[in-house]
Structures are given as C-alpha cells and as structure tokens.
C-alpha positions in Angstrom: -10.9 -18.5 -33.8 -9.2 -20.2 -31.5 -8.4 -18.8 -28.1 -4.6 -17.9 -28.2 -2.6 -18.5 -24.6 1.1 -17.9 -24.5 3.9 -17.2 -21.9 6.8 -16.3 -24.8 9.1 -19.1 -23.1 11.7 -19.6 -25.7 15.5 -19.3 -26.2 17.2 -16.1 -25.4 17.4 -13.8 -28.4 14.1 -15.3 -30.4 12.3 -12.7 -32.4 8.4 -13.0 -32.1 7.8 -14.0 -35.6 10.1 -17.1 -34.8 8.5 -17.9 -32.2 5.0 -17.8 -33.7 4.7 -17.0 -37.3 1.1 -16.2 -36.5 2.0 -12.9 -35.3 2.1 -10.0 -38.1 3.1 -6.4 -37.7 0.9 -3.3 -38.3 3.9 -1.1 -36.8 7.5 -2.0 -36.4 9.0 -5.7 -37.3 10.4 -8.7 -35.9 13.9 -7.3 -35.4 11.9 -4.5 -32.6 11.0 -7.9 -31.1 13.2 -10.1 -28.6 12.8 -12.8 -26.4 14.9 -12.4 -23.2 14.5 -14.2 -19.7 11.0 -16.0 -21.1 9.4 -13.0 -21.5 8.5 -11.1 -24.8 10.6 -7.2 -25.1 9.5 -4.8 -27.8 12.2 -2.5 -28.5 12.8 0.8 -26.8 12.7 4.1 -28.7 10.1 2.9 -31.1 6.4 1.8 -31.3 5.6 -1.7 -32.0 1.9 -2.9 -33.2 1.3 -6.5 -33.4 -1.4 -8.8 -33.9 -2.1 -12.5 -33.6 -3.6 -13.8 -37.0 -5.2 -16.8 -35.2 -7.1 -14.5 -32.7 -10.3 -12.3 -33.4 -12.0 -12.6 -30.3 -12.3 -8.7 -29.5 -10.6 -9.7 -26.0 -6.8 -9.4 -25.3 -5.0 -9.8 -22.3 -1.5 -9.3 -21.2 0.4 -9.3 -18.0 3.2 -6.1 -17.7 6.6 -6.6 -16.3 8.4 -3.3 -15.5 11.6 -5.2 -15.6 14.5 -3.6 -13.6 14.7 -0.2 -14.9 11.7 0.4 -16.9 8.0 1.1 -16.3 4.7 -0.2 -18.0 3.4 3.2 -19.4 2.2 3.3 -23.3 2.0 -0.7 -23.3 -1.6 -2.2 -23.7 -3.8 -4.9 -25.1 -5.3 -4.2 -28.5 -8.2 -5.4 -30.4 -9.7 -5.1 -34.2 -6.1 -4.6 -34.8 -5.4 -5.1 -38.9 -2.8 -4.2 -41.3 -2.0 -0.5 -40.9 -4.5 0.0 -38.5 -3.9 -0.2 -34.6 -7.9 -0.7 -33.5 -8.7 0.1 -30.0 -6.2 -0.1 -27.2 -5.7 1.3 -24.0 -2.2 1.7 -21.3 -1.2 3.5 -18.1 -0.5 6.9 -18.8 0.3 9.2 -15.3 2.0 8.4 -12.4 2.9 9.8 -8.8 6.1 8.4 -8.8 5.2 5.3 -6.5 1.9 4.2 -8.4 -0.2 5.0 -11.8 -2.9 7.4 -11.3 -4.4 7.4 -14.9 -5.1 5.1 -18.1 -6.1 5.9 -21.2 -8.0 4.7 -24.1 -7.6 5.0 -28.0 -9.4 4.3 -30.8 -5.8 3.6 -32.8 -5.8 6.1 -35.7 -9.4 7.6 -34.3 -6.9 8.8 -31.7 -7.3 9.7 -28.0 -10.6 9.0 -26.5 -10.3 9.9 -22.8 -8.1 9.7 -19.8 -9.3 7.8 -16.5 -8.3 8.4 -13.5 -7.8 5.1 -11.9 -9.7 3.5 -8.8 -7.3 1.2 -7.8 -3.8 1.3 -6.6 -1.3 0.0 -8.9 2.6 0.3 -8.0 5.1 1.2 -10.8 7.2 -1.3 -9.9 5.0 -4.4 -9.7 3.6 -6.4 -12.7 0.2 -5.9 -13.5 -2.4 -7.6 -15.7 -4.0 -5.4 -18.5 -7.0 -6.7 -20.1 -9.9 -5.4 -23.0 -12.9 -6.4 -24.6 -15.2 -5.4 -26.5 -19.1 -4.6 -25.3 -20.9 -3.6 -28.3 -19.8 -2.9 -32.2 -22.3 -1.5 -34.8 -19.8 -1.5 -37.8 -19.4 2.5 -37.0 -18.4 3.1 -33.2 -16.4 0.3 -30.9 -17.0 0.2 -26.9 -14.8 -1.7 -25.1 -14.7 -1.9 -21.1 -10.7 -2.1 -19.5 -9.7 -4.3 -16.4 -6.5 -3.8 -14.4 -5.9 -7.1 -12.2 -9.6 -8.0 -12.3 -10.8 -4.4 -11.3 -13.1 -2.8 -13.9 -11.1 0.6 -14.4 -13.7 2.4 -17.2 -15.5 1.8 -20.5 -14.6 3.9 -24.0 -16.3 3.9 -26.9 -14.4 5.0 -30.6 -16.7 7.2 -32.5 -16.4 6.3 -35.9 -13.5 4.1 -35.5 -11.6 3.2 -38.6 -11.2 -0.8 -37.4 -14.4 -2.0 -36.6 -12.7 -5.7 -37.1 -9.4 -7.6 -36.8 -7.2 -9.1 -34.8 -6.2 -9.4 -31.1 -2.9 -8.1 -30.0 -0.6 -5.8 -28.2 0.3 -1.9 -28.5 3.8 -0.3 -27.5 4.7 3.2 -27.9 8.2 3.3 -26.3 9.3 6.3 -28.5 10.9 8.2 -25.3 11.7 5.4 -23.1 15.1 3.9 -23.2 14.0 0.5 -21.7 11.6 -1.5 -23.8 8.4 -2.9 -23.3 8.4 -6.3 -20.9 5.6 -8.6 -21.3 5.1 -11.9 -19.8 2.0 -13.3 -21.4 -0.6 -13.0 -23.9 -3.9 -14.3 -24.0 -7.1 -13.9 -26.2 -10.8 -15.0 -25.7 -14.6 -13.9 -25.8 -16.0 -12.3 -22.9 -18.2 -15.4 -22.7 -20.2 -17.1 -19.5 -18.0 -19.1 -17.4 -20.3 -18.4 -14.1 -23.8 -19.6 -13.4 -26.9 -17.1 -12.7 -28.8 -19.3 -9.6 -31.2 -16.7 -8.7 -32.5 -13.4 -10.4 -35.5 -10.9 -9.3 -39.1 -12.0 -10.5 -39.6 -8.6 -11.6 -38.0 -5.0 -12.1 -40.0 -1.8 -11.3 -38.6 1.9 -11.4 -37.1 2.8 -7.9 -37.2 -0.9 -6.6 -33.9 -1.2 -4.5 -32.2 -4.1 -3.0 -32.6 -6.2 -6.0 -30.4 -9.4 -6.1 -28.5 -11.7 -8.4 -27.0 -14.6 -7.0 -23.6 -16.3 -9.2 -21.2 -19.1 -8.6 -18.5 -20.6 -10.3 -16.9 -17.3 -11.4 -13.1 -17.3 -11.7 -12.8 -14.0 -10.0 -14.4 -12.5 -6.9 -17.1 -10.2 -7.6 -16.9 -6.9 -5.9 -18.5 -3.6 -6.8 -15.3 -2.6 -8.6 -14.9 -5.8 -11.2 -18.8 -6.5 -12.0 -21.5 -4.8 -13.6 -25.4 -5.3 -13.7 -27.1 -4.0 -17.3 -30.6 -4.0 -18.1 -31.4 -5.2 -21.8 -28.3 -7.0 -22.6 -25.0 -6.4 -23.2 -25.3 -2.7 -24.4 -28.1 -1.7 -22.2 -28.4 0.8 -19.2 -25.9 0.3 -16.2 -27.7 -0.3 -13.0 -26.2 0.9 -9.8 -24.5 -2.0 -8.2 -24.5 -1.3 -4.0 -22.9 -4.3 -2.5 -22.0 -7.7 -3.1 -22.6 -10.0 -0.2 -20.8 -13.7 0.3 -23.0 -16.1 0.7 -20.0 -18.8 1.5 -19.0 -21.6 -0.6 -18.0 -19.6 -3.5 -21.5 -18.0 -3.8 -21.9 -14.2 -4.3 -24.9 -12.1 -4.5 -25.0 -8.6 -6.8 -26.8 -6.5 -4.7 -28.5 -3.4 -7.0 -31.2 -0.7 -7.9 -33.9 -0.5 -10.9 -33.9 2.6 -12.6 -35.9 5.6 -11.1 -39.0 6.2 -12.2 -38.0 9.5 -12.7 -34.9 9.1 -14.7 -36.4 5.9 -16.9 -34.1 4.5 -19.4 -35.6 4.5 -23.0 -37.6 1.0 -22.4 -41.0 0.2 -22.8 -42.6 -1.9 -20.0 -42.9 -5.6 -21.0 -44.7 -8.1 -19.3 -42.2 -10.6 -20.8 -39.6 -8.2 -20.0 -36.0 -7.6 -20.5 -32.7 -9.7 -19.1 -30.4 -8.5 -17.3 -26.6 -8.9 -18.5 -23.3 -9.5 -15.7 -20.3 -8.8 -15.8 -17.6 -10.4 -13.6 -14.1 -9.3 -14.7 -14.1 -10.5 -18.0 -17.0 -13.1 -17.5 -20.5 -12.7 -18.7 -23.8 -14.3 -18.4 -27.2 -13.1 -18.7 -30.6 -13.7 -16.9 -33.8 -15.1 -18.5 -36.0 -12.4 -19.5 -37.4 -10.1 -16.5 -40.7 -8.6 -16.4 -40.4 -4.9 -16.2 -43.4 -3.2 -14.9 -44.6 0.2 -13.5 -44.0 0.7 -9.7 -46.8 0.1 -7.2 -49.6 2.5 -7.9 -49.2 2.9 -11.4 -50.4 1.0 -14.4 -49.7 0.5 -18.2 -51.4 0.0 -21.5 -50.0 -0.4 -24.9 -52.3 1.0 -27.3 -53.6 -0.5 -30.3 -56.1 1.9 -32.0 -56.3 5.4 -31.1 -59.5 6.2 -33.6 -61.5 7.0 -30.8 -59.3 7.5 -27.9 -59.8 10.2 -24.9 -56.2 11.0 -24.8 -54.7 13.9 -26.3 -50.9 14.1 -26.7 -48.0 15.8 -28.7 -47.0 14.5 -30.9 -50.4 12.5 -31.6 -50.6 9.4 -30.2 -50.4 6.2 -32.6 -50.7 2.7 -32.2 -47.8 0.5 -30.3 -47.2 4.2 -28.1 -47.8 3.1 -24.8 -49.2 5.2 -21.5 -48.6 4.8 -18.4 -50.7 6.3 -15.6 -51.7 6.6 -11.9 -54.2 3.5 -10.9 -56.1 5.9 -8.4 -57.0 9.7 -8.6 -56.5 12.4 -5.6 -57.7 13.0 -3.4 -61.0 10.8 -4.0 -59.5 8.0 -4.8 -61.3 7.2 -8.0 -59.9 3.8 -9.9 -58.5 5.1 -13.2 -58.0 2.6 -16.2 -57.0 3.4 -19.8 -57.9 0.6 -22.0 -55.7 -0.7 -25.2 -57.9 2.3 -27.3 -57.1 4.8 -25.2 -60.4 5.3 -23.3 -60.4 6.2 -19.7 -62.5 5.2 -17.0 -63.4 6.0 -13.5 -65.1 4.0 -11.0 -65.4 3.5 -7.1 -64.8 6.7 -5.8 -66.1 8.9 -3.7 -67.7 12.4 -4.2 -67.2 14.2 -7.5 -64.6 14.1 -9.7 -64.4 17.7 -9.9 -61.0 18.7 -9.1 -59.4 15.2 -8.5 -55.9 14.8 -10.4 -53.9 11.8 -11.6 -50.7 11.5 -13.5 -49.9 10.5 -16.8 -47.2 10.2 -19.7 -46.6 8.5 -22.8 -43.7 6.3 -24.3 -43.3 7.0 -28.1 -43.0 4.0 -30.1 -41.0 6.0 -33.1 -37.6 6.9 -31.1 -37.9 4.7 -27.6 -38.3 7.7 -25.1 -40.9 8.5 -22.6 -42.1 11.8 -22.3 -42.7 13.7 -19.2 -45.8 13.0 -16.6 -48.6 15.4 -16.8 -51.5 15.9 -14.3 -54.8 15.2 -15.4 -57.6 17.4 -13.3 -61.4 16.4 -13.4 -64.0 19.4 -14.0 -67.5 19.9 -13.7 -67.7 21.7 -16.7 -67.8 20.2 -20.1 -65.4 22.4 -21.8 -63.8 22.5 -25.6 -60.3 21.4 -26.4 -58.5 18.7 -24.9 -61.4 17.4 -22.6 -63.0 14.2 -22.9 -66.9 13.6 -21.2 -66.7 10.8 -18.6 -70.5 9.5 -17.4 -69.8 8.6 -13.9 -73.1 7.3 -12.1 -75.8 9.9 -12.9 -73.1 12.8 -13.6 -71.1 13.9 -16.6 -67.6 15.1 -16.1 -64.9 16.4 -17.6 -61.1 15.0 -17.7 -58.5 17.1 -19.3 -56.3 14.8 -21.1 -53.3 17.2 -22.8 -49.8 15.0 -22.5 -46.2 14.9 -23.7 -45.1 11.8 -25.3 
C-alpha cells in the first residue's frame, strides 16, 4: 500500500472522514473529530481510535501539539488497527509537571504491556513526534520499536496479540481530559533502507570489541540513542553499541561489540555468516553476510557422522551438531583438532599428554543452543567410560570427553 502523509490542512470544522474518507473508526465516530487551525482535534472526554484504509505499512508517526491548555498524554500512533481492534500503540504517560517521564506500550485489546522510563527530555508544553514500527510478527506475537523526536525509547512485544494485521492509525484516550488530542500531522511508511552501509567488519568473533559499520545518506544523525545493531537480521541479537563517530560529510561510523564468548547467542558458527541489521531512527539496512567464527585460540567443526566419534555428550551428539574446542592443550601445547566424524587428533606437543587439558563444548542443532564448556583431561591410564584412546608417537593415552550440549 502507498505511504500516507497528511498535514490536516482544511477549513475549520472539517471532520476527519470528510477530510479523507479512507479514515475509518475502530472506536468513536466522525462527530468526535474536528480540524481547527490546520490541526486535527480528537474530542475530549472520549476515546477515539482511527485507522487509514490506504496504509498497512506497520509504521505510524504523528506530531503532537499539546495546544494552549492541553497535554499530549495518552495520544499515540498505532499499527495493526482493524475494525473493532486497536492494534498496538504507545503514548506519553507520567510527567513531573514540566517534562514527560514515562511511556506506555499497549497491545490493543491484549492490554498494557509495560511502562518505560524516558531517556530523553520532552517538555509537556512542546510539540513532539511519536513513531512506532513493527520489527517482528509471527502471526501470534507482535514486536515493535518506538521513537520520540527521533530518539529510540523502547521496544515492546504484544504476546498473543488479538490483532496481528491491519492498518496504521491513531489512538487517543481523553476520557479524563477536558482538552482534545491535537495532532499536527500523520505519516506512515515501511521502515526500509534509505541510508547506505559503506564499510563493515570482515568477520565477527565473540569478545571482539570496537567493531565498526560506516553509514551515509541517513535522514537522521545516528546516535547511540536512536541506532541499533542486531546480529542475524531484524529480530536477531542486539549488540552493544558503544559510540558513534562523526567522519564528516554526512558519514558516520557505528562502533559496537560482538557477543561475549561466555554469553553466546543461540547461533551456530558459520563461515558464510549472518547479516548485521542496522536501524537509525526509522530507517533500516542490512550488511552482506559476515562470517561468524570462534575467537582466537578456538576452532569449530560441524559434525557429519558420529558413528565412530571419540566424543561423548549428553544428550548424544548427532550429525549437524557443532563442537567448539581449544586449539591447543595446556600446559604442553599439543595441537588439537576434531574431525567432522567427531574424532580427536593431538599432535606436535612436548612431554606427554598426561594431565594436559583443553576446553570443548557442543551446539545442539535440535534446539539451537550452546552447552557449557567442559574441560578435557588426558591420562596415561586407559579407563572405561567416557575416555578415548589416543596413539601419539609410540605411546597410548586417553582423553576424557564428557561434554554437555
């Protein structure tokens, strides 16, 4: 559907449906609306929920004017609005007498989701631009991000949402307010890429810091408050954005950290990799796929057959599981490799393998989760149970291989 941009320029007294017949009502009626001074007023002491039949972009933005006597509380942009269903929306809630202090996210008839403290300063008496756009929708749950004056102020998830499709619109609850909701403009549009990504990391490894993405052509200056970097697409893991560098000439570099090795997202390692999804205000873009590989000192293998594997894991390893392991033992620096058949090979060390250790863990391909690291210990004594015999030179040793995936 087309993007809708309206400034409500019309003669005083024009109702919303007369101004544009594509506006329909979920709650309220045309009599509850009025254009005055080229601004839309939604009636006081009532709730009005309207949606534009020409817009279903899951994106809505309104500019609020509190007017001389009113406030902008409980007025917000809405998405997935349908007949009898309020969709998802957010609005200013609490204030300290001078500035708004919180926002609330709502899932329509699913009810209140959460109240979040505002990070920016937004005066009650000033005009404000509120924007909502959908980031994920699996047909049951709807996730959305919200912005105030271009600043990212929160993310919400409407669980088991009654309305997961519909149109973009406006929500106004003025039941306890003697002034109308005063709205200067409405606009809708998909959160699509309008900026370019000019440079990106060559690979991503856990524990990497100060990784960089360089962007240009964005409508809004990127900041740590209005920009988000996610690993693996629009619904992926949010990475820690530490700073934004102004490279002059409209070029900016977003500086962020990779996931911590001890707090990995549920992603397998992949030499082809994953996209980084970048949001700047309401604009988004994605990098090409970037290799996701272990940090220095570790390797990984995707198992293809475990029939003769040396590795023992709970639950049992299967083909398509991954194993991550230290590339050298300690203290004698035997080189460790594990084949796609799950066979351990040690080479090039000094002394004996007895007492040497290395860490290993497994990724479960059935539920996409990493197990904890387990320490493997070599011994000169062959033992029953979870040990594998390793012939190194003229000596036979054993390596304990209990891991949890």
